C-alpha positions as CSV (number, residue, x, y, z in Angstrom):
1,M,1.0,30.4,-44.4
2,T,3.4,28.6,-42.1
3,G,3.9,31.8,-40.1
4,K,0.1,32.2,-39.6
5,L,-0.2,28.6,-38.5
6,S,2.6,28.9,-36.1
7,D,1.0,32.0,-34.6
8,V,-2.3,30.1,-34.1
9,A,-0.4,27.3,-32.4
10,G,1.5,29.8,-30.2
11,L,-1.6,31.7,-29.1
12,I,-3.2,28.4,-28.0
13,V,-0.1,26.9,-26.3
14,A,1.4,30.0,-24.7
15,P,-1.4,30.8,-22.1
16,P,-1.4,27.4,-20.4
17,L,2.4,27.5,-20.4
18,L,2.4,30.9,-18.8
19,N,-0.2,29.8,-16.4
20,L,2.1,27.1,-15.0
21,A,4.1,30.1,-13.5
22,L,1.4,32.7,-13.0
23,R,-1.5,30.5,-11.8
24,R,-3.9,33.1,-13.1
25,P,-5.6,31.9,-16.4
26,W,-7.2,35.2,-17.4
27,V,-3.9,37.1,-16.8
28,S,-2.0,34.5,-18.8
29,I,-4.4,34.8,-21.8
30,L,-4.4,38.6,-21.6
31,L,-0.6,38.8,-21.3
32,T,-0.2,36.5,-24.3
33,G,-2.4,38.8,-26.4
34,V,-0.6,41.9,-25.3
35,L,2.9,40.6,-25.9
36,F,1.9,39.1,-29.2
37,T,0.5,42.4,-30.3
38,L,3.7,44.3,-29.3
39,V,5.9,41.8,-31.1
40,K,3.9,41.8,-34.3
41,S,3.1,45.5,-34.6
42,T,6.4,47.1,-33.4
43,S,10.0,46.8,-34.5
44,L,11.2,47.0,-30.9
45,G,8.9,44.2,-29.9
46,A,10.1,42.0,-32.8
47,E,13.8,42.8,-32.1
48,T,13.3,41.9,-28.4
49,A,11.6,38.6,-29.3
50,S,14.4,37.8,-31.7
51,Q,17.0,38.3,-29.0
52,A,15.1,36.2,-26.6
53,W,14.7,33.3,-29.1
54,T,18.3,33.6,-30.0
55,L,19.3,33.3,-26.4
56,L,17.2,30.3,-25.8
57,W,17.4,28.4,-29.1
58,G,20.2,29.8,-31.2
59,P,20.2,32.3,-34.1
60,S,16.6,33.4,-34.7
61,R,14.7,36.2,-36.3
62,V,11.1,37.3,-35.4
63,L,9.5,39.5,-38.0
64,A,7.0,42.3,-37.2
65,D,3.9,41.7,-39.3
66,P,0.6,43.5,-38.4
67,T,-1.3,41.0,-40.5
68,D,-0.5,38.3,-38.0
69,L,-2.8,40.1,-35.6
70,L,-5.6,38.4,-37.5
71,T,-4.8,35.2,-35.6
72,L,-5.6,36.7,-32.2
73,P,-9.0,35.0,-32.1
74,A,-7.1,31.8,-31.5
75,L,-6.9,32.9,-27.9
76,Y,-10.5,31.8,-27.6
77,A,-9.2,28.2,-27.9
78,A,-7.0,28.8,-25.0
79,W,-9.9,30.2,-23.0
80,W,-12.1,27.2,-24.0
81,I,-9.4,24.7,-22.9
82,W,-9.2,26.5,-19.5
83,K,-13.0,26.2,-19.1
84,H,-12.9,22.5,-19.9
85,P,-10.0,21.2,-17.8
86,D,-8.8,17.6,-17.8
87,P,-8.2,15.6,-14.6
88,R,-5.0,16.7,-12.9
89,A,-3.0,13.6,-13.8
90,V,-3.9,13.8,-17.4
91,R,-3.2,17.5,-17.6
92,L,0.2,17.1,-16.0
93,A,1.1,14.3,-18.5
94,R,0.0,16.4,-21.4
95,V,2.1,19.4,-20.2
96,V,5.2,17.2,-19.9
97,V,4.8,15.7,-23.3
98,A,3.5,18.7,-25.1
99,I,6.1,21.3,-24.1
100,P,8.9,20.1,-26.4
101,V,6.4,19.6,-29.2
102,A,4.9,23.0,-28.6
103,V,8.2,24.8,-28.8
104,V,8.7,23.4,-32.3
105,A,5.1,24.0,-33.4
106,V,5.1,27.7,-32.6
107,A,8.3,28.4,-34.5
108,A,7.9,29.1,-38.3
109,T,11.3,28.0,-39.3
110,G,13.5,28.8,-42.3
111,Q,17.1,29.2,-43.2
112,W,18.4,32.6,-42.2
113,S,21.9,34.0,-42.0
114,P,23.2,37.5,-41.5
115,P,23.7,39.5,-44.7
116,S,27.1,39.3,-46.3
117,T,29.6,42.2,-45.7
118,Y,31.9,43.5,-48.4
119,S,35.3,45.2,-48.1
120,A,37.8,46.3,-50.7
121,H,41.0,44.4,-50.6
122,A,43.1,46.0,-53.3
123,V,42.8,48.3,-56.3
124,D,44.9,48.5,-59.4
125,T,44.8,50.2,-62.8
126,T,45.6,49.1,-66.3
127,T,45.9,51.1,-69.5
128,D,42.1,51.0,-70.0
129,A,40.5,49.7,-66.8
130,I,40.1,50.0,-63.0
131,V,40.4,46.7,-61.2
132,V,39.2,46.3,-57.6
133,T,39.5,43.1,-55.6
134,V,36.6,42.6,-53.1
135,R,36.2,40.3,-50.1
136,E,32.7,39.0,-49.4
137,S,32.3,37.7,-45.8
138,E,29.3,35.4,-45.5
139,R,30.2,34.4,-41.9
140,P,33.3,34.5,-39.7
141,G,36.1,32.4,-41.2
142,F,34.5,32.0,-44.6
143,S,35.0,34.4,-47.6
144,N,34.3,34.7,-51.3
145,W,36.7,36.8,-53.5
146,W,35.6,38.8,-56.5
147,I,37.4,41.0,-59.0
148,Y,35.4,44.0,-60.3
149,T,36.5,45.6,-63.5
150,S,35.4,49.0,-65.0
151,R,36.4,50.3,-68.4
152,D,34.4,53.5,-68.3
153,K,35.9,55.2,-65.2
154,G,33.6,53.5,-62.7
155,G,30.3,53.9,-64.6
156,S,29.7,50.2,-64.9
157,W,31.4,47.1,-63.6
158,S,31.8,43.5,-64.5
159,R,32.5,40.8,-61.9
160,M,34.5,37.6,-61.9
161,A,35.1,35.1,-59.1
162,V,38.6,34.3,-58.0
163,A,39.9,31.3,-56.0
164,G,41.5,33.2,-53.1
165,P,42.9,36.5,-51.8
166,P,45.5,38.1,-54.2
167,V,48.5,39.8,-52.8
168,A,47.3,43.3,-51.9
169,R,49.5,46.1,-53.2
170,T,50.2,48.8,-50.6
171,S,50.9,51.4,-53.3
172,A,50.1,52.0,-57.0
173,C,50.6,54.6,-59.7
174,S,48.2,55.5,-62.5
175,P,49.4,55.8,-66.1
176,A,49.2,59.5,-65.6
177,G,51.8,59.4,-62.9
178,H,49.6,59.8,-59.8
179,C,50.9,57.6,-57.0
180,Y,49.0,56.5,-53.9
181,R,49.6,54.3,-50.9
182,I,47.7,52.9,-47.9
183,V,48.5,53.4,-44.3
184,P,48.5,50.0,-42.6
185,G,45.9,49.6,-39.9
186,R,44.1,52.8,-40.9
187,L,41.3,53.7,-43.3
188,K,43.6,56.2,-44.9
189,V,45.2,56.8,-48.3
190,E,48.2,59.1,-49.0
191,E,49.2,60.7,-52.3
192,L,52.7,61.5,-53.5
193,K,53.0,65.2,-54.2
194,D,56.2,67.1,-54.8
195,G,58.2,64.2,-53.4
196,R,56.1,64.0,-50.2
197,W,53.3,61.7,-49.1
198,V,50.2,63.7,-48.1
199,T,46.8,62.6,-47.0
200,A,44.4,62.2,-49.9
201,W,41.5,60.5,-48.0
202,E,41.0,59.2,-44.5
203,V,38.5,58.2,-41.8
204,S,39.4,59.6,-38.4
205,P,40.6,57.0,-35.9
206,G,37.5,57.6,-33.7
207,D,35.1,57.1,-36.6
208,Q,37.1,54.1,-37.8
209,D,36.9,52.4,-34.4
210,E,33.1,53.1,-34.3
211,Q,32.6,51.5,-37.7
212,L,34.7,48.5,-36.9
213,S,32.9,47.9,-33.5
214,N,30.2,46.0,-35.4
215,P,29.9,42.4,-34.1
216,V,30.9,41.1,-37.5
217,D,34.6,40.0,-37.6
218,H,36.6,43.0,-38.8
219,G,40.0,41.7,-37.7
220,W,40.9,41.0,-41.4
221,L,39.9,44.6,-42.3
222,R,42.0,46.2,-39.6
223,S,45.1,44.5,-40.9
224,N,44.4,44.7,-44.6
225,V,43.0,48.2,-45.3
226,A,43.6,49.0,-48.9
227,I,42.9,51.7,-51.4
228,R,39.1,51.8,-51.9
């Protein structure tokens, strides 16, 4: 409901604001309708609007929702205001006072934050379980730590919160005598065979750099790659 109300407010306020620059009321009303339709009916339009709002007002997210197009008749109110203008002085005063209020009115606000990212920190085995320590990054510089335990070879897992990062082991051996180690700075695991360490699993350096080029802070992951 708040989203629909903000759309109505935006469709009424946007044309006169655009007209301050364009000086062509019909063009301003038509352009508002076209842009609103693109934003609400296409993912590209919504993403572009999100980036624009983020640039102007901080982290923002605009959602594509074709049902919002039902508010397009609100453009009639903008047309009616244009056809019934106020004296110039009153109109200027209203613009100066209304712009800050209008910016708030057209934004349906709510708390939003990027989704958490997860990365394995360490793995260990006991006589009857696999134990994996996982780092959950809600935002740069802040993390939650979890221990996942499986007693059926990974079929199901139980989770328990821990206070902070445990010391990550760089190598481990299973009760059956299979030994593995990580390669610092790489998404790579080596296995001990016949007295020699050989590659058991890896992501190529090129693919690794591509995966870690995400804007999320991966500095911790680069220096703490562990068996996963």
